[in-house]
DRENVO-924156 format. One record per residue (C-alpha): chain; z, y, x; residue in three letters. Coordinates in Angstrom, 1 decimal. Layout:
% residues N
- A, Z, Y, X, ALA
...
% end
This chain:
% residues 176
- A, 27.1, 287.8, 43.1, MET
- A, 27.4, 284.0, 43.2, GLU
- A, 29.4, 282.5, 40.4, GLU
- A, 32.4, 280.3, 41.3, ASP
- A, 32.0, 277.0, 39.6, HIS
- A, 35.5, 275.8, 40.7, ARG
- A, 36.8, 275.8, 37.1, HIS
- A, 33.8, 274.0, 35.6, HIS
- A, 33.5, 270.9, 37.7, GLU
- A, 35.7, 267.8, 37.1, PRO
- A, 37.9, 266.6, 39.9, LEU
- A, 37.1, 263.4, 41.9, ASP
- A, 39.2, 260.7, 40.4, LEU
- A, 38.7, 258.2, 43.2, ALA
- A, 40.7, 259.5, 46.1, SER
- A, 44.1, 260.7, 45.1, TRP
- A, 45.9, 258.8, 47.9, ASP
- A, 49.5, 259.9, 48.7, PRO
- A, 50.4, 260.4, 52.3, PRO
- A, 51.9, 257.2, 53.8, ALA
- A, 55.2, 258.8, 54.8, GLU
- A, 57.4, 261.2, 52.9, LEU
- A, 58.7, 263.2, 55.8, GLY
- A, 62.4, 262.8, 55.1, LEU
- A, 65.0, 261.6, 57.6, ASP
- A, 64.9, 258.1, 56.1, ALA
- A, 61.6, 256.3, 56.7, ALA
- A, 60.5, 256.2, 53.1, LEU
- A, 56.9, 255.4, 52.1, THR
- A, 54.8, 256.9, 49.3, LEU
- A, 52.0, 254.7, 47.8, ARG
- A, 50.1, 254.0, 44.7, HIS
- A, 51.7, 251.8, 42.1, ALA
- A, 50.2, 248.4, 41.3, THR
- A, 50.6, 246.0, 38.3, VAL
- A, 53.2, 244.2, 40.4, ALA
- A, 55.4, 247.3, 40.4, ASP
- A, 55.5, 247.8, 36.6, LEU
- A, 58.8, 245.9, 35.9, GLU
- A, 60.6, 247.7, 38.8, ALA
- A, 59.3, 251.1, 37.4, MET
- A, 60.5, 250.2, 33.9, ALA
- A, 63.9, 249.3, 35.3, SER
- A, 64.1, 252.6, 37.3, LEU
- A, 63.0, 254.5, 34.2, GLU
- A, 65.8, 252.8, 32.2, LEU
- A, 68.4, 253.8, 34.7, ALA
- A, 67.2, 257.4, 35.2, SER
- A, 65.9, 258.8, 31.9, GLN
- A, 67.8, 259.6, 28.6, PRO
- A, 64.8, 258.3, 26.6, ALA
- A, 63.0, 255.9, 28.9, PRO
- A, 59.4, 254.8, 28.6, TRP
- A, 59.0, 251.1, 27.7, PRO
- A, 57.2, 248.7, 30.0, LEU
- A, 54.1, 249.0, 27.8, GLU
- A, 53.8, 252.7, 28.6, SER
- A, 53.6, 251.9, 32.3, PHE
- A, 51.1, 249.2, 31.6, GLU
- A, 48.9, 251.6, 29.6, ARG
- A, 49.0, 254.2, 32.4, GLU
- A, 47.7, 251.6, 34.9, GLN
- A, 44.6, 251.1, 32.7, GLY
- A, 43.7, 254.7, 32.3, LEU
- A, 41.0, 256.0, 34.7, ALA
- A, 42.5, 259.5, 34.8, TRP
- A, 46.1, 258.4, 35.4, SER
- A, 47.8, 257.9, 38.8, ARG
- A, 51.3, 256.7, 39.7, THR
- A, 52.9, 257.3, 43.1, TRP
- A, 55.9, 255.3, 44.2, LEU
- A, 58.6, 256.0, 46.8, VAL
- A, 60.1, 253.0, 48.3, GLU
- A, 62.4, 252.1, 51.2, ASP
- A, 60.3, 249.8, 53.3, PRO
- A, 63.3, 248.2, 54.9, SER
- A, 64.6, 246.9, 51.6, THR
- A, 61.5, 247.2, 49.4, GLY
- A, 63.6, 249.1, 46.9, GLN
- A, 61.8, 251.5, 44.5, LEU
- A, 63.5, 254.8, 44.7, LEU
- A, 61.3, 257.1, 42.7, ALA
- A, 57.9, 257.6, 41.0, PHE
- A, 55.5, 260.3, 39.8, LEU
- A, 53.0, 259.7, 37.0, VAL
- A, 50.3, 262.2, 36.5, PHE
- A, 46.9, 262.7, 34.8, TRP
- A, 43.8, 264.3, 36.3, ILE
- A, 42.0, 266.2, 33.6, VAL
- A, 38.9, 268.1, 34.6, HIS
- A, 40.2, 270.6, 37.2, ASP
- A, 43.8, 270.4, 36.0, GLU
- A, 46.6, 267.9, 36.6, VAL
- A, 49.4, 267.1, 34.1, HIS
- A, 52.7, 265.6, 35.3, ILE
- A, 53.9, 263.1, 32.7, LEU
- A, 56.9, 261.5, 34.4, ASN
- A, 59.1, 262.0, 37.4, VAL
- A, 62.1, 259.7, 38.0, ALA
- A, 64.5, 259.1, 40.9, VAL
- A, 67.0, 256.3, 41.1, ASP
- A, 70.4, 257.8, 40.3, PRO
- A, 71.8, 256.4, 43.5, ALA
- A, 69.1, 258.1, 45.5, ALA
- A, 69.4, 261.6, 44.0, ARG
- A, 70.3, 264.7, 46.0, ARG
- A, 68.4, 263.4, 49.0, ARG
- A, 65.3, 265.6, 48.6, GLY
- A, 63.1, 262.8, 47.4, ILE
- A, 61.7, 264.5, 44.3, ALA
- A, 61.2, 267.7, 46.2, ARG
- A, 59.3, 265.9, 49.1, ALA
- A, 57.1, 264.0, 46.6, VAL
- A, 56.2, 267.1, 44.6, LEU
- A, 55.5, 269.1, 47.8, ARG
- A, 53.0, 266.5, 48.9, HIS
- A, 51.6, 266.3, 45.4, PHE
- A, 51.1, 270.1, 45.3, VAL
- A, 49.5, 270.0, 48.8, ALA
- A, 47.0, 267.4, 47.6, ILE
- A, 46.3, 269.3, 44.5, CYS
- A, 45.3, 272.3, 46.7, ARG
- A, 43.1, 270.0, 48.8, GLN
- A, 41.4, 268.7, 45.7, LYS
- A, 40.8, 272.2, 44.4, ARG
- A, 43.0, 271.7, 41.3, VAL
- A, 43.4, 275.0, 39.4, SER
- A, 46.5, 274.4, 37.4, PHE
- A, 49.4, 271.8, 37.2, VAL
- A, 51.5, 271.5, 34.0, THR
- A, 54.5, 269.5, 32.9, LEU
- A, 57.2, 269.4, 30.2, GLU
- A, 60.9, 269.2, 31.1, VAL
- A, 63.9, 269.0, 28.9, ARG
- A, 65.4, 272.4, 28.2, ALA
- A, 68.8, 271.1, 29.2, GLY
- A, 67.6, 269.5, 32.5, ASN
- A, 68.6, 272.5, 34.7, GLU
- A, 68.4, 270.6, 37.9, ALA
- A, 64.7, 269.6, 37.3, ALA
- A, 63.8, 273.0, 36.0, ARG
- A, 65.3, 274.6, 39.1, GLY
- A, 63.4, 272.2, 41.4, LEU
- A, 60.1, 273.0, 39.6, TYR
- A, 60.8, 276.7, 39.8, ALA
- A, 61.6, 276.5, 43.5, ALA
- A, 58.2, 274.8, 44.0, LEU
- A, 56.4, 277.7, 42.3, GLY
- A, 56.2, 276.5, 38.7, PHE
- A, 56.8, 279.0, 36.0, ARG
- A, 57.9, 278.7, 32.4, ARG
- A, 54.8, 279.1, 30.2, ILE
- A, 56.0, 277.9, 26.9, GLY
- A, 58.4, 275.9, 24.8, ARG
- A, 57.8, 272.9, 22.5, ARG
- A, 60.4, 272.9, 19.7, LYS
- A, 62.0, 269.5, 19.1, ASN
- A, 59.7, 267.9, 21.7, TYR
- A, 61.9, 265.0, 22.6, TYR
- A, 62.2, 262.5, 19.8, ALA
- A, 65.5, 260.9, 21.0, ASP
- A, 67.6, 264.0, 20.3, ASN
- A, 65.2, 266.8, 19.2, GLY
- A, 65.7, 268.7, 22.4, GLU
- A, 63.1, 271.3, 23.2, ASP
- A, 60.6, 270.8, 26.0, GLY
- A, 60.0, 273.6, 28.4, VAL
- A, 56.4, 273.8, 29.4, VAL
- A, 56.0, 274.8, 33.1, MET
- A, 52.9, 275.5, 35.0, GLY
- A, 51.8, 276.1, 38.6, LEU
- A, 48.7, 278.1, 39.2, ASN
- A, 47.4, 276.5, 42.4, ILE
- A, 45.1, 279.4, 43.1, GLU
- A, 47.9, 281.9, 43.1, GLU
- A, 50.6, 279.8, 44.9, SER
% end
């Protein structure tokens, strides 16, 4: 029987292009972040996260070969509405940060981005996707669960701003 090498070969880092359109009623676009987007990302992060990343964190991510950031914007206004930051590590992907502008929430943006993301993970033959989410962020935990993520652990006192636990969630792409 031939051995399956799927879990032993690193993923191609070069071509993680998001689809051009998000597929929602509004004509929103999904694209890679550039250095020119960093300040807008930091502003969105400040408005949407209880313990926001500083600008330097976004700058550092831009310089890492294994890091990718997708942006959702309204092409009619150029407004940044959301972003997704993730790492590609061997045959796994780790989601580091998901943010949606508070004024754009409850429109299905995060769900649409994550659905496209999971579809591309399948195409790229990713085996597993992981993330941490605040224990108290029930809306995000519910969204991830609806997309097939399961609780796989808990990190006690994970969030430095208030000592809140982080719930580790994972999606086994091969089984989803």
